[in-house]
Rosetta silent file (secondary structure, phi, psi, omega in degrees, C-alpha in Angstrom):
SEQUENCE: MTLLISVFAAVICTVIWYKNAPKNEMMVGVLCWLYWGSSIMWFVDAVFEYAELGAEYFTPEAADMLNDTFLGLSVVALGMVIWVVALLIKDPKGVVKKALTKKEITT
SCORE:     score description
SCORE:     0.000 S_00000001
   1 L     0.000  -34.221  179.781    6.422    9.387    9.322 S_00000001
   2 H   -62.246  -41.456 -179.006    6.642    6.006    7.677 S_00000001
   3 H   -66.346  -43.871 -177.787    4.276    4.566   10.311 S_00000001
   4 H   -63.591  -43.237 -179.337    1.858    7.459    9.971 S_00000001
   5 H   -67.409  -41.665  179.685    1.751    7.325    6.182 S_00000001
   6 H   -63.949  -42.197 -179.995    1.313    3.532    6.174 S_00000001
   7 H   -64.649  -45.011  177.789   -1.505    3.695    8.730 S_00000001
   8 H   -58.678  -41.771  179.377   -3.314    6.415    6.744 S_00000001
   9 H   -65.799  -39.586  178.568   -3.027    4.331    3.561 S_00000001
  10 H   -66.468  -41.246 -179.228   -4.266    1.219    5.413 S_00000001
  11 H   -68.541  -39.714  178.318   -7.225    3.011    6.914 S_00000001
  12 H   -64.541  -43.448  178.846   -8.229    4.586    3.584 S_00000001
  13 H   -67.624  -35.973  178.239   -7.991    1.247    1.807 S_00000001
  14 H   -66.163  -38.511  175.589   -9.926   -0.483    4.567 S_00000001
  15 H   -63.955  -44.685  178.179  -12.775    2.052    4.276 S_00000001
  16 H   -63.290  -42.764  177.631  -12.859    1.588    0.506 S_00000001
  17 H   -63.112  -43.421 -177.555  -12.793   -2.195    0.902 S_00000001
  18 H   -66.713  -33.755 -179.994  -15.540   -2.140    3.540 S_00000001
  19 H   -66.796  -35.233 -178.484  -17.723    0.099    1.436 S_00000001
  20 L  -110.759   27.121 -169.874  -17.493   -2.365   -1.506 S_00000001
  21 L   -55.101  -45.543 -175.092  -17.071   -5.545    0.590 S_00000001
  22 L   -62.841  -35.081 -174.041  -19.572   -7.856   -1.051 S_00000001
  23 L   -81.218  -60.203 -177.488  -18.230   -7.349   -4.589 S_00000001
  24 L    53.241   38.795  178.241  -14.427   -7.039   -4.206 S_00000001
  25 L   -66.762  -31.948 -174.917  -13.993   -6.866   -7.973 S_00000001
  26 L   -94.881    7.765  176.508  -10.904   -4.679   -7.726 S_00000001
  27 L    55.104   41.191  178.297   -9.148   -6.853   -5.066 S_00000001
  28 H   -65.588  -23.148  175.351   -8.816   -3.955   -2.656 S_00000001
  29 H   -58.109  -36.334  176.248   -8.399   -6.528    0.141 S_00000001
  30 H   -62.011  -43.262  177.369   -4.935   -7.305   -1.189 S_00000001
  31 H   -63.341  -41.121  176.697   -4.016   -3.650   -0.884 S_00000001
  32 H   -58.266  -46.281 -179.196   -5.407   -3.590    2.669 S_00000001
  33 H   -63.468  -37.386 -179.970   -3.221   -6.563    3.665 S_00000001
  34 H   -65.503  -45.139 -175.683   -0.141   -4.946    2.143 S_00000001
  35 H   -74.180  -37.189  178.278   -0.669   -1.642    3.927 S_00000001
  36 H   -69.913  -34.878  177.618   -1.658   -3.166    7.284 S_00000001
  37 H   -64.220  -43.629  178.864    1.361   -5.453    7.062 S_00000001
  38 H   -66.908  -34.609  178.206    3.650   -2.487    6.413 S_00000001
  39 H   -63.485  -42.684  178.334    1.998   -0.567    9.301 S_00000001
  40 H   -64.617  -40.448  178.999    2.728   -3.430   11.689 S_00000001
  41 H   -62.116  -44.342  179.272    6.301   -3.567   10.451 S_00000001
  42 H   -69.224  -30.142  175.114    6.808    0.183   10.986 S_00000001
  43 H   -65.357  -46.198  177.469    5.171   -0.047   14.434 S_00000001
  44 H   -62.331  -39.100  177.601    7.612   -2.736   15.510 S_00000001
  45 H   -62.930  -40.264 -178.864   10.446   -0.659   14.100 S_00000001
  46 H   -67.692  -38.698  179.348    9.203    2.395   16.068 S_00000001
  47 H   -64.119  -45.423 -178.984    8.998    0.351   19.306 S_00000001
  48 H   -68.554  -36.941  179.642   12.566   -0.912   18.929 S_00000001
  49 H   -67.599  -38.655  176.874   13.855    2.548   17.943 S_00000001
  50 H   -64.840  -37.782  177.304   12.116    4.057   21.015 S_00000001
  51 H   -61.866  -33.011 -178.380   13.703    1.403   23.182 S_00000001
  52 H   -78.689  -47.673 -172.770   17.084    2.368   21.776 S_00000001
  53 H   -92.612  -25.005 -175.112   16.754    6.184   21.792 S_00000001
  54 H    74.090 -141.292 -177.796   14.323    6.855   24.622 S_00000001
  55 H   -64.588  -22.003  178.221   12.748   10.335   24.701 S_00000001
  56 H   -63.739  -15.719  177.234   15.058   11.472   21.896 S_00000001
  57 H   -60.903  -31.938 -173.920   12.848    9.435   19.583 S_00000001
  58 H   -86.583    0.354  178.260   10.212   12.147   19.751 S_00000001
  59 L  -127.646   68.244 -178.683   12.516   14.937   18.544 S_00000001
  60 L   -75.427  158.562  175.926   13.741   13.894   15.112 S_00000001
  61 L   -80.500  160.083 -176.822   15.711   16.227   12.921 S_00000001
  62 H   -60.314  -39.981 -179.677   14.169   17.730    9.801 S_00000001
  63 H   -64.900  -38.886  178.654   16.375   15.680    7.484 S_00000001
  64 H   -65.377  -41.888  179.325   15.333   12.429    9.221 S_00000001
  65 H   -67.614  -34.858  176.750   11.666   13.345    8.913 S_00000001
  66 H   -65.533  -43.973  176.628   12.086   14.148    5.222 S_00000001
  67 H   -62.032  -42.394  178.086   13.786   10.809    4.624 S_00000001
  68 H   -64.014  -37.354  177.484   11.071    9.022    6.513 S_00000001
  69 H   -63.140  -47.649  176.374    8.409   10.795    4.479 S_00000001
  70 H   -62.240  -36.553  177.325   10.003    9.754    1.210 S_00000001
  71 H   -68.518  -40.691  178.806   10.354    6.172    2.489 S_00000001
  72 H   -65.000  -40.721  175.826    6.684    6.117    3.549 S_00000001
  73 H   -66.583  -33.869  175.649    5.540    7.407    0.185 S_00000001
  74 H   -65.565  -39.658  178.059    7.792    4.863   -1.511 S_00000001
  75 H   -64.083  -43.674  178.251    6.183    2.089    0.505 S_00000001
  76 H   -61.755  -46.422  179.562    2.705    3.274   -0.481 S_00000001
  77 H   -63.265  -41.873  178.670    3.731    3.463   -4.147 S_00000001
  78 H   -64.306  -39.427  176.826    5.327   -0.011   -4.053 S_00000001
  79 H   -61.494  -38.730  177.854    2.162   -1.414   -2.471 S_00000001
  80 H   -68.615  -34.802  177.166    0.127    0.066   -5.299 S_00000001
  81 H   -65.716  -44.265  178.378    2.444   -1.362   -7.920 S_00000001
  82 H   -61.763  -39.911  178.506    2.162   -4.815   -6.329 S_00000001
  83 H   -65.131  -43.875  179.589   -1.603   -4.445   -6.221 S_00000001
  84 H   -63.406  -42.721  177.344   -1.829   -3.382   -9.872 S_00000001
  85 H   -61.749  -44.354  178.812    0.353   -6.336  -10.953 S_00000001
  86 H   -64.208  -37.293  177.795   -1.814   -8.743   -8.926 S_00000001
  87 H   -65.136  -41.741  179.208   -4.921   -7.152  -10.451 S_00000001
  88 H   -68.786  -35.154  178.445   -3.564   -7.531  -13.967 S_00000001
  89 H   -71.461  -46.652 -179.673   -2.580  -11.145  -13.356 S_00000001
  90 H   -72.294  -36.327  175.492   -5.920  -12.114  -11.758 S_00000001
  91 L    47.091   64.984 -175.764   -7.911   -9.974  -14.262 S_00000001
  92 L   -65.021  -26.791  179.943  -11.250  -10.267  -12.437 S_00000001
  93 L   -97.399   -3.564  178.623  -13.207   -8.407  -15.135 S_00000001
  94 L    75.487   16.538 -175.980  -11.479  -10.116  -18.075 S_00000001
  95 H   -68.702  -44.617 -179.074  -10.272   -6.841  -19.562 S_00000001
  96 H   -66.132  -39.857 -179.872   -6.675   -7.929  -20.182 S_00000001
  97 H   -64.790  -41.082  177.818   -7.801  -11.227  -21.691 S_00000001
  98 H   -64.027  -39.785 -177.778  -10.203   -9.407  -24.077 S_00000001
  99 H   -68.821  -37.763 -178.314   -7.466   -6.960  -25.074 S_00000001
 100 H   -76.255  -29.547 -178.559   -4.991   -9.741  -25.784 S_00000001
 101 H   -93.761   -5.933 -179.676   -7.388  -11.940  -27.740 S_00000001
 102 L   -65.361  127.649 -177.403   -8.914   -9.111  -29.754 S_00000001
 103 L  -103.704  136.697  178.343   -8.118   -9.668  -33.427 S_00000001
 104 L   -73.475  140.028  177.076   -7.565   -6.749  -35.761 S_00000001
 105 L  -100.051  115.411  179.176   -9.878   -6.622  -38.794 S_00000001
 106 L   -99.577  141.077  178.559   -7.936   -5.835  -41.930 S_00000001
 107 L  -120.628    0.000    0.000   -9.676   -4.654  -45.074 S_00000001
């Protein structure tokens, strides 16, 4: 499930990035790299787990699938957190800078 969730997130982000490719104001490319990297990591993990378990790999128990689902969703959430932090640090539209330098007018 972790591999499946990561690949879906990577494909969705890649489509969004490709649709807005020339601009890239929201740095969606960073999110694509994060999700594709995690997809490759989970794929390698699946290959090694299959080598260890054999055909038993394809019949996981319900508790294992639930744990893998939560782990996959956690990876997607962590990727989004990293992306938001990178977006706030880079601040491509200058929104954070404007908010921090805005002076209150007192009367």
